[in-house]
RODO-2510 file (C-alpha; in nm, 4 decimals, decimal comma):
residues 461
     n   res          X          Y          Z
     1     m    -9,1993    -0,6217    -4,1098
     2     l    -9,3662    -0,3595    -3,8924
     3     t    -9,1605    -0,4717    -3,5936
     4     s    -8,8415    -0,3695    -3,7774
     5     s    -8,9696    -0,0147    -3,8341
     6     p    -8,8546     0,2739    -3,6135
     7     i    -9,0427     0,3185    -3,2869
     8     r    -9,1416     0,6702    -3,3950
     9     l    -9,3155     0,5336    -3,7053
    10     r    -9,4813     0,2489    -3,5138
    11     v    -9,6136     0,4872    -3,2492
    12     t    -9,7478     0,7186    -3,5208
    13     l    -9,9156     0,4330    -3,7093
    14     a   -10,0763     0,3090    -3,3900
    15     f   -10,1995     0,6623    -3,3171
    16     v   -10,3360     0,6958    -3,6740
    17     l   -10,5265     0,3682    -3,6389
    18     v   -10,6777     0,4620    -3,3046
    19     m   -10,7513     0,8166    -3,4208
    20     a   -10,9205     0,6863    -3,7378
    21     l   -11,1461     0,4646    -3,5288
    22     v   -11,2266     0,7511    -3,2920
    23     l   -11,3010     0,9968    -3,5734
    24     s   -11,5146     0,7388    -3,7539
    25     a   -11,7141     0,6711    -3,4390
    26     i   -11,7574     1,0440    -3,3699
    27     g   -11,8566     1,1126    -3,7322
    28     l   -12,1107     0,8312    -3,7296
    29     f   -12,2531     0,9554    -3,4004
    30     v   -12,2805     1,3141    -3,5257
    31     y   -12,4417     1,2027    -3,8542
    32     l   -12,6984     0,9822    -3,6848
    33     r   -12,7697     1,2420    -3,4175
    34     f   -12,8157     1,5174    -3,6776
    35     k   -13,0418     1,2913    -3,8827
    36     a   -13,2492     1,2117    -3,5748
    37     e   -13,2822     1,5824    -3,4927
    38     l   -13,3976     1,6639    -3,8488
    39     d   -13,6485     1,3790    -3,8390
    40     a   -13,7768     1,4966    -3,5018
    41     t   -13,8193     1,8501    -3,6382
    42     i   -14,0059     1,7268    -3,9472
    43     n   -14,2273     1,5002    -3,7379
    44     a   -14,3114     1,7837    -3,4998
    45     s   -14,3999     2,0079    -3,7946
    46     l   -14,6224     1,7374    -3,9465
    47     r   -14,8023     1,6827    -3,6163
    48     s   -14,8721     2,0552    -3,5890
    49     r   -15,0075     2,0708    -3,9440
    50     a   -15,2116     1,7561    -3,8970
    51     a   -15,3688     1,9073    -3,5856
    52     d   -15,4551     2,2252    -3,7801
    53     v   -15,6134     2,0316    -4,0678
    54     a   -15,8044     1,8092    -3,8253
    55     a   -15,9411     2,1193    -3,6524
    56     l   -16,0569     2,2643    -3,9893
    57     v   -16,2194     1,9356    -4,0847
    58     k   -16,4132     1,9292    -3,7612
    59     e   -16,5270     2,2920    -3,8038
    60     s   -16,6211     2,2762    -4,1757
    61     d   -16,8805     2,0545    -4,3331
    62     s   -16,7147     2,0964    -4,6711
    63     g   -16,3645     1,9809    -4,5717
    64     l   -16,0755     2,2024    -4,6683
    65     g   -16,2833     2,4316    -4,8878
    66     e   -16,1836     2,7934    -4,9035
    67     r   -15,9619     2,7673    -4,5946
    68     r   -15,7146     2,5443    -4,7737
    69     g   -15,4598     2,8216    -4,7912
    70     n   -15,4407     2,8327    -4,4159
    71     l   -15,3364     2,4696    -4,4074
    72     v   -15,0115     2,4974    -4,5970
    73     g   -14,7582     2,7653    -4,5249
    74     r   -14,4914     2,6535    -4,7703
    75     s   -14,5093     2,5205    -5,1223
    76     e   -14,3351     2,1939    -5,0332
    77     s   -14,6138     2,1018    -4,7891
    78     f   -14,9455     1,9404    -4,8795
    79     a   -15,2522     1,7765    -4,7264
    80     e   -15,5634     1,5746    -4,8105
    81     v   -15,8668     1,4250    -4,6402
    82     l   -15,9769     1,0660    -4,7105
    83     d   -16,2783     0,8654    -4,6090
    84     p   -16,2447     0,5034    -4,4889
    85     r   -16,3020     0,3875    -4,8489
    86     s   -15,9909     0,5681    -4,9772
    87     r   -16,1927     0,8367    -5,1519
    88     v   -16,0297     1,1796    -5,1602
    89     l   -16,2618     1,4305    -4,9994
    90     e   -16,0318     1,7305    -5,0181
    91     s   -15,6637     1,7867    -5,1102
    92     t   -15,4198     2,0634    -5,1851
    93     a   -15,3633     2,1624    -5,5446
    94     s   -15,0058     2,0318    -5,5592
    95     i   -15,1151     1,6680    -5,5431
    96     g   -15,4549     1,6950    -5,7075
    97     g   -15,6761     1,3980    -5,6438
    98     h   -15,3978     1,1445    -5,5973
    99     v   -15,4585     0,9060    -5,3074
   100     l   -15,1536     0,9237    -5,0809
   101     l   -15,2200     0,6049    -4,8816
   102     t   -15,2569     0,2439    -4,9834
   103     a   -15,5402     0,0364    -4,8466
   104     t   -15,3121    -0,1269    -4,5902
   105     e   -15,1727     0,2073    -4,4757
   106     l   -15,5249     0,3466    -4,4548
   107     q   -15,6253     0,0637    -4,2229
   108     r   -15,3252     0,1351    -4,0003
   109     a   -15,4075     0,5061    -3,9922
   110     e   -15,7604     0,4329    -3,8682
   111     h   -15,6110     0,3064    -3,5402
   112     g   -15,3817     0,6020    -3,4703
   113     p   -15,1205     0,8421    -3,6140
   114     v   -14,8754     0,6801    -3,8558
   115     f   -14,5695     0,8233    -4,0370
   116     f   -14,4786     0,7108    -4,3900
   117     d   -14,1789     0,7927    -4,6115
   118     r   -14,2516     0,8293    -4,9816
   119     g   -14,0577     0,8752    -5,2973
   120     p   -14,1540     1,1442    -5,5526
   121     l   -14,5347     1,1914    -5,5648
   122     p   -14,7466     1,3192    -5,8545
   123     g   -14,6885     1,6911    -5,8751
   124     l   -14,3810     1,6656    -5,6467
   125     q   -14,0253     1,5888    -5,7578
   126     d   -13,8667     1,5255    -5,4176
   127     e   -13,9040     1,2579    -5,1579
   128     s   -14,1546     1,3336    -4,8843
   129     r   -14,2814     1,2243    -4,5465
   130     l   -14,6471     1,1714    -4,4604
   131     l   -14,8437     1,1702    -4,1372
   132     a   -15,1890     1,0133    -4,1329
   133     i   -15,4259     1,0586    -3,8347
   134     p   -15,7885     0,9568    -3,7817
   135     v   -16,0436     1,2391    -3,7333
   136     l   -16,4132     1,2154    -3,6308
   137     a   -16,6170     1,5014    -3,7846
   138     n   -16,9947     1,5323    -3,8006
   139     g   -17,0313     1,1738    -3,6883
   140     q   -16,8160     1,0472    -3,9757
   141     r   -16,4655     0,9012    -3,9612
   142     h   -16,2033     1,0631    -4,1818
   143     i   -15,8321     1,0238    -4,2344
   144     v   -15,6280     1,3410    -4,2485
   145     v   -15,2987     1,3086    -4,4348
   146     v   -15,0353     1,5828    -4,4255
   147     g   -14,6944     1,5722    -4,5871
   148     t   -14,3856     1,7716    -4,6625
   149     s   -14,0864     1,7447    -4,8883
   150     t   -13,7677     1,6049    -4,7304
   151     e   -13,5422     1,7720    -4,9846
   152     a   -13,3972     2,0120    -4,7270
   153     r   -13,3332     1,7216    -4,4908
   154     g   -13,1510     1,5257    -4,7604
   155     e   -12,9449     1,8267    -4,8605
   156     s   -12,8497     1,8942    -4,4969
   157     l   -12,7448     1,5320    -4,4448
   158     a   -12,5492     1,5350    -4,7714
   159     d   -12,3704     1,8541    -4,6693
   160     l   -12,2886     1,7075    -4,3289
   161     l   -12,1617     1,3837    -4,4839
   162     q   -11,9464     1,5787    -4,7282
   163     l   -11,8076     1,7842    -4,4422
   164     l   -11,7278     1,4713    -4,2426
   165     l   -11,5654     1,2970    -4,5410
   166     i   -11,3449     1,5992    -4,6076
   167     g   -11,2836     1,7234    -4,2558
   168     g   -11,2313     1,3787    -4,1005
   169     p   -10,9322     1,2737    -4,3169
   170     l   -10,7917     1,6279    -4,2963
   171     a   -10,8153     1,6194    -3,9162
   172     l   -10,6609     1,2716    -3,9177
   173     l   -10,3731     1,3939    -4,1336
   174     l   -10,3052     1,6930    -3,9100
   175     a   -10,3286     1,4788    -3,5963
   176     s   -10,0919     1,2217    -3,7503
   177     l    -9,8346     1,4875    -3,8328
   178     a    -9,8660     1,6225    -3,4800
   179     a    -9,8305     1,2690    -3,3382
   180     y    -9,5201     1,2092    -3,5514
   181     g    -9,3676     1,5308    -3,4214
   182     v    -9,4610     1,4579    -3,0605
   183     a    -9,3229     1,1032    -3,0864
   184     g    -9,0006     1,2412    -3,2270
   185     a    -8,9730     1,4942    -2,9459
   186     a    -9,0489     1,2264    -2,6862
   187     l    -8,7875     0,9889    -2,8303
   188     r    -8,5215     1,2546    -2,8821
   189     p    -8,3748     1,1947    -2,5333
   190     v    -8,3574     0,8227    -2,6134
   191     e    -8,1645     0,8947    -2,9314
   192     a    -7,9323     1,1237    -2,7351
   193     m    -7,8709     0,8465    -2,4824
   194     r    -7,8094     0,5977    -2,7651
   195     a    -7,5567     0,8282    -2,9319
   196     r    -7,3743     0,8836    -2,6027
   197     a    -7,3805     0,5108    -2,5225
   198     a    -7,2116     0,4437    -2,8586
   199     e    -6,9265     0,6731    -2,7519
   200     i    -6,8701     0,5083    -2,4130
   201     s    -6,5923     0,2508    -2,4082
   202     s    -6,3423     0,1020    -2,1692
   203     a    -6,1104     0,3904    -2,2558
   204     n    -6,3527     0,6489    -2,1122
   205     p    -6,5807     0,4633    -1,8687
   206     d    -6,6528     0,7812    -1,6708
   207     q    -6,8939     0,9187    -1,9339
   208     r    -7,2649     0,9019    -1,8509
   209     l    -7,5867     0,9191    -2,0493
   210     p    -7,7700     1,2532    -2,0719
   211     v    -8,0838     1,2465    -1,8552
   212     p    -8,3690     1,4852    -1,9482
   213     p    -8,5087     1,6992    -1,6622
   214     t    -8,8610     1,5618    -1,7125
   215     h    -8,8856     1,3120    -1,4252
   216     d    -9,0741     1,0701    -1,6527
   217     e    -9,0125     0,7103    -1,7625
   218     i    -8,7294     0,8085    -1,9992
   219     a    -8,5587     1,0095    -1,7259
   220     r    -8,5878     0,7142    -1,4879
   221     l    -8,4482     0,4856    -1,7595
   222     g    -8,1494     0,7162    -1,8044
   223     t    -8,0928     0,7286    -1,4284
   224     t    -8,1075     0,3499    -1,4050
   225     l    -7,8668     0,3063    -1,6970
   226     n    -7,6260     0,5586    -1,5455
   227     a    -7,6349     0,3664    -1,2186
   228     m    -7,5584     0,0502    -1,4142
   229     l    -7,2690     0,2242    -1,5903
   230     e    -7,1435     0,3378    -1,2502
   231     r    -7,1419    -0,0216    -1,1268
   232     l    -6,9768    -0,1441    -1,4461
   233     g    -6,7131     0,1285    -1,4172
   234     e    -6,6401     0,0300    -1,0601
   235     a    -6,6200    -0,3358    -1,1626
   236     l    -6,3860    -0,2469    -1,4495
   237     e    -6,1654    -0,0397    -1,2198
   238     h    -6,1705    -0,3222    -0,9698
   239     e    -6,0648    -0,5724    -1,2358
   240     r    -5,7877    -0,3430    -1,3552
   241     a    -5,6580    -0,3086    -1,0015
   242     f    -5,6872    -0,6838    -0,9554
   243     v    -5,4882    -0,7537    -1,2729
   244     a    -5,2275    -0,4941    -1,1792
   245     d    -5,1859    -0,6364    -0,8290
   246     a    -5,1791    -0,9937    -0,9582
   247     s    -4,9156    -0,8975    -1,2165
   248     h    -4,7067    -0,7346    -0,9466
   249     e    -4,7377    -1,0392    -0,7253
   250     l    -4,6346    -1,2712    -1,0084
   251     r    -4,3451    -1,0522    -1,1225
   252     t    -4,1454    -1,0805    -0,7991
   253     p    -4,1351    -1,4621    -0,7604
   254     l    -4,0759    -1,5035    -1,1335
   255     a    -3,7822    -1,2646    -1,1214
   256     i    -3,6361    -1,4466    -0,8207
   257     l    -3,6913    -1,7845    -0,9859
   258     k    -3,5183    -1,6683    -1,3019
   259     a    -3,2249    -1,5269    -1,1039
   260     e    -3,1819    -1,8488    -0,9039
   261     l    -3,1883    -2,0622    -1,2185
   262     e    -2,9368    -1,8353    -1,3904
   263     l    -2,7045    -1,8639    -1,0895
   264     a    -2,7431    -2,2407    -1,0937
   265     l    -2,6420    -2,2501    -1,4600
   266     q    -2,3228    -2,0521    -1,4065
   267     q    -2,0007    -2,2533    -1,4271
   268     g    -1,7937    -2,3163    -1,1212
   269     r    -2,0888    -2,3504    -0,8819
   270     s    -2,0305    -2,5878    -0,5933
   271     p    -2,2846    -2,8625    -0,5138
   272     e    -2,3905    -2,6749    -0,2027
   273     e    -2,4523    -2,3572    -0,4034
   274     l    -2,6460    -2,5503    -0,6650
   275     r    -2,8533    -2,7172    -0,3955
   276     a    -2,9289    -2,3791    -0,2324
   277     a    -3,0247    -2,2249    -0,5692
   278     l    -3,2552    -2,5142    -0,6549
   279     s    -3,4076    -2,5045    -0,3066
   280     s    -3,4797    -2,1322    -0,3472
   281     a    -3,6254    -2,1969    -0,6933
   282     a    -3,8490    -2,4683    -0,5463
   283     e    -3,9726    -2,2257    -0,2797
   284     e    -4,0586    -1,9657    -0,5422
   285     t    -4,2344    -2,2358    -0,7462
   286     d    -4,4433    -2,3253    -0,4418
   287     r    -4,5189    -1,9576    -0,3962
   288     l    -4,6325    -1,9273    -0,7603
   289     t    -4,8473    -2,2388    -0,7257
   290     q    -5,0150    -2,1051    -0,4124
   291     l    -5,0685    -1,7655    -0,5730
   292     a    -5,2274    -1,9272    -0,8804
   293     e    -5,4633    -2,1265    -0,6593
   294     d    -5,5552    -1,8132    -0,4649
   295     l    -5,6247    -1,6207    -0,7837
   296     l    -5,8437    -1,9055    -0,9100
   297     t    -6,0403    -1,9023    -0,5843
   298     i    -6,0906    -1,5257    -0,6065
   299     a    -6,2011    -1,5548    -0,9716
   300     q    -6,4571    -1,8180    -0,8773
   301     t    -6,5847    -1,5890    -0,6021
   302     d    -6,6280    -1,3014    -0,8488
   303     r    -6,8447    -1,5227    -1,0687
   304     g    -7,0454    -1,6404    -0,7695
   305     e    -6,9263    -1,9955    -0,8338
   306     l    -6,7148    -2,0745    -0,5266
   307     p    -6,7900    -2,4475    -0,4982
   308     v    -6,8797    -2,5826    -0,1558
   309     r    -7,0014    -2,9344    -0,0779
   310     l    -7,1879    -2,9168     0,2483
   311     a    -7,1743    -3,2136     0,4835
   312     r    -7,2051    -3,2718     0,8571
   313     i    -6,8617    -3,2060     1,0069
   314     d    -6,7256    -3,2489     1,3569
   315     v    -6,5500    -2,9247     1,4486
   316     a    -6,2880    -3,1029     1,6637
   317     e    -6,1798    -3,3095     1,3612
   318     i    -6,1271    -2,9948     1,1508
   319     l    -5,9126    -2,8313     1,4191
   320     g    -5,7123    -3,1531     1,4604
   321     s    -5,6530    -3,1836     1,0870
   322     v    -5,5328    -2,8231     1,0536
   323     s    -5,3117    -2,8595     1,3596
   324     s    -5,1501    -3,1731     1,2141
   325     r    -5,0830    -3,0052     0,8797
   326     f    -4,8999    -2,7159     1,0444
   327     a    -4,7255    -2,9186     1,3166
   328     r    -4,3883    -2,9159     1,1381
   329     r    -4,3979    -2,5417     1,0663
   330     v    -4,4980    -2,4712     1,4250
   331     e    -4,2084    -2,6818     1,5481
   332     e    -3,9589    -2,5151     1,3119
   333     s    -4,0786    -2,1688     1,4208
   334     g    -4,0212    -2,2569     1,7845
   335     k    -4,3759    -2,1555     1,8720
   336     v    -4,6490    -2,3446     2,0549
   337     l    -4,9945    -2,4231     1,9099
   338     a    -5,2776    -2,4984     2,1534
   339     r    -5,6159    -2,6404     2,0561
   340     s    -5,9484    -2,6168     2,2386
   341     t    -6,3118    -2,6811     2,1489
   342     e    -6,6443    -2,7281     2,3135
   343     p    -6,7540    -3,0914     2,3000
   344     g    -7,0026    -3,2059     2,0388
   345     l    -6,9840    -2,9065     1,8061
   346     t    -7,0981    -2,9833     1,4502
   347     i    -7,1511    -2,7654     1,1453
   348     a    -7,2711    -2,8060     0,7897
   349     g    -6,9746    -2,7176     0,5704
   350     d    -6,7188    -2,8099     0,3092
   351     r    -6,4290    -2,9633     0,5007
   352     q    -6,1661    -2,8829     0,2389
   353     r    -6,2723    -2,5175     0,2131
   354     l    -6,2928    -2,4702     0,5903
   355     e    -5,9467    -2,6237     0,6370
   356     q    -5,8219    -2,3866     0,3653
   357     a    -5,9679    -2,0861     0,5518
   358     l    -5,8254    -2,1942     0,8902
   359     g    -5,4942    -2,2699     0,7203
   360     n    -5,4781    -1,9153     0,5842
   361     l    -5,5490    -1,7719     0,9297
   362     l    -5,2926    -1,9964     1,0963
   363     d    -5,0347    -1,9138     0,8284
   364     n    -5,0795    -1,5423     0,9053
   365     a    -5,0438    -1,6128     1,2774
   366     l    -4,7186    -1,8017     1,2182
   367     r    -4,5823    -1,5204     0,9998
   368     y    -4,6742    -1,2181     1,2049
   369     g    -4,7890    -1,3349     1,5489
   370     e    -4,6091    -1,4442     1,8626
   371     a    -4,6533    -1,7564     2,0754
   372     p    -4,8612    -1,9020     2,2087
   373     l    -5,0874    -1,9699     1,9101
   374     e    -5,4351    -2,1088     1,9630
   375     l    -5,6952    -2,2891     1,7554
   376     a    -6,0319    -2,2651     1,9321
   377     a    -6,3980    -2,3361     1,8621
   378     i    -6,6808    -2,1851     2,0656
   379     t    -7,0539    -2,1229     2,0299
   380     r    -7,1913    -1,7705     2,0492
   381     n    -7,5242    -1,6187     1,9412
   382     g    -7,6337    -1,9385     1,7695
   383     s    -7,3144    -1,9681     1,5624
   384     v    -7,0014    -2,1784     1,5810
   385     e    -6,6896    -1,9596     1,5809
   386     l    -6,3572    -2,1012     1,4636
   387     h    -6,0809    -1,8818     1,6092
   388     v    -5,7104    -1,8488     1,5375
   389     r    -5,5411    -1,6393     1,8077
   390     d    -5,1876    -1,5255     1,8715
   391     r    -4,9897    -1,2864     2,0890
   392     g    -4,7981    -0,9961     1,9489
   393     s    -4,8618    -0,6520     1,8095
   394     g    -5,1995    -0,7427     1,6548
   395     f    -5,3566    -0,5628     1,3603
   396     p    -5,2830    -0,1946     1,2963
   397     e    -5,5990     0,0086     1,3434
   398     e    -5,5901     0,1475     0,9900
   399     f    -5,5669    -0,2078     0,8507
   400     r    -5,8602    -0,3635     1,0334
   401     g    -6,1197    -0,1868     0,8178
   402     r    -5,9664    -0,3267     0,4982
   403     a    -5,8286    -0,6551     0,6265
   404     f    -6,0463    -0,8610     0,3900
   405     e    -5,9731    -0,6536     0,0808
   406     r    -5,7682    -0,8221    -0,1878
   407     f    -5,3920    -0,7637    -0,1891
   408     s    -5,4168    -0,5670     0,1355
   409     r    -5,1348    -0,5975     0,3884
   410     a    -5,0783    -0,4628     0,7337
   411     d    -4,7296    -0,3555     0,6201
   412     a    -4,7138    -0,2621     0,2527
   413     s    -4,3348    -0,3021     0,2565
   414     q    -4,3641    -0,6758     0,3268
   415     r    -4,4308    -0,7747    -0,0337
   416     m    -4,2487    -1,1071     0,0060
   417     d    -4,4429    -1,2186     0,3114
   418     g    -4,7622    -1,3062     0,1270
   419     s    -4,9924    -1,2233    -0,1646
   420     g    -5,2482    -1,0287     0,0376
   421     l    -5,5229    -1,2701    -0,0716
   422     g    -5,5375    -1,4958     0,2339
   423     l    -5,7980    -1,3024     0,4336
   424     a    -6,0013    -1,2254     0,1195
   425     i    -6,0283    -1,5998     0,0572
   426     v    -6,1229    -1,6582     0,4205
   427     e    -6,4136    -1,4142     0,3867
   428     a    -6,5221    -1,5696     0,0548
   429     i    -6,5325    -1,9163     0,2152
   430     a    -6,7280    -1,7827     0,5144
   431     l    -6,9850    -1,6162     0,2878
   432     a    -7,0191    -1,9334     0,0805
   433     h    -7,1193    -2,1083     0,4060
   434     r    -7,3718    -1,8295     0,4885
   435     g    -7,1399    -1,7085     0,7627
   436     e    -6,9068    -1,4171     0,8363
   437     a    -6,5366    -1,3506     0,8893
   438     h    -6,3983    -1,1142     1,1555
   439     v    -6,0671    -0,9818     1,2888
   440     e    -6,0012    -0,8114     1,6229
   441     n    -5,7135    -0,7243     1,8490
   442     r    -5,6929    -0,9111     2,1814
   443     n    -5,6746    -0,7502     2,5190
   444     g    -5,3144    -0,7572     2,6287
   445     g    -5,1836    -0,7733     2,2714
   446     g    -5,2240    -1,0122     1,9820
   447     a    -5,4652    -1,0825     1,7012
   448     d    -5,7877    -1,2830     1,6891
   449     a    -5,9326    -1,3868     1,3523
   450     w    -6,2330    -1,6144     1,3178
   451     l    -6,5164    -1,7507     1,1074
   452     a    -6,8728    -1,7422     1,2420
   453     l    -7,0736    -2,0272     1,0852
   454     p    -7,4261    -2,1654     1,1367
   455     s    -7,4228    -2,4521     1,3894
   456     l    -7,5822    -2,7962     1,3991
   457     q    -7,6707    -2,9813     1,7178
   458     s    -7,4736    -3,2945     1,7799
   459     e    -7,6645    -3,6182     1,7215
   460     d    -7,5625    -3,7340     2,0704
   461     s    -7,6975    -3,4228     2,2479
***
């Protein structure tokens, strides 16, 4: 139930508990220390009086006698002299002839000074403390007993205890109220951040949490949360741009497909016109299918789930497979595709994904490059590089820095020549293989795009 309480209340309750323990410990220490000081003062006073009485006993053959008044300076003090048989030789008037020590206590006193605490004695209403010391006078052994009332000590301790019992809770109450206020002030920035966070939505993602200028843990929390909101805002903006670009890419082929089907349905169309309309519709359907697959690949990359099944692959086989797939398109384009590779090159990769990446690069070369085209594999800096090269104008300088961005094109006017996702997918596949993707312009004109992947030594080498 306490865990559901506000943090401010929980912090205050924890402070009250700790403060109560601290005040109790301090109060107990002060009480015991004060008591010890009072006892030490009383004991010192009794020793002084006992020494005075012992000196009088040694000097006087008659005990206390007429000098009794010099022994006691206050009415609450008293003294008496006993022999070893517990007979009272002399005593002050306040206690008369009452024997202050029992036989056992008398025996203890014969061996050295001993303190005793007593309740009310005859002639005295308050509790008292006694000191008994042995004295040798005129060849005889005596026991000198001095005492004093402890009423003042008890009253002082009672006053101190009353002060602690009243002042302690009062101090605890004031400290608790101060702790509640301090906790509220410390958590006020958190409440401000919470209120602002409740106002932030996808409609206004640019808002940020207020950060107090204290440079403490709460300020660092606010800074961290603002950095997180910044990343989320960028991701949201990125997703919005992605959806907008994807919608634009889908709108064009769908519009063309609809127009071709409407033309095919018109009356009076010749078989050749119908065949051309259906062929165009089929091309747009292929385009939509490819675009859907590309979007799925990009979505998997965003979630960090681009699936790759790594296996030992011969690089020459990958180049041969890609070359065979594009042989018809190369022939129809009237261009020439050359293939070269260093012998024995092997890599650990997903064959289907790597063929997809090389296919995207070769498709771009067929669309925008000039013959001759080249598929090549080389080793450099401990990596296997799979190149697709062409001759032509190459990449515009302003495009090279954003070549792998989604929906980016070298010529923005060529909306029908591709979705702008091909190179982005190539980079995603390279990263999934712990490699890199690069584009450069060739000396003498043309483009060079490649994947740099970790290599494996051939089993035959």
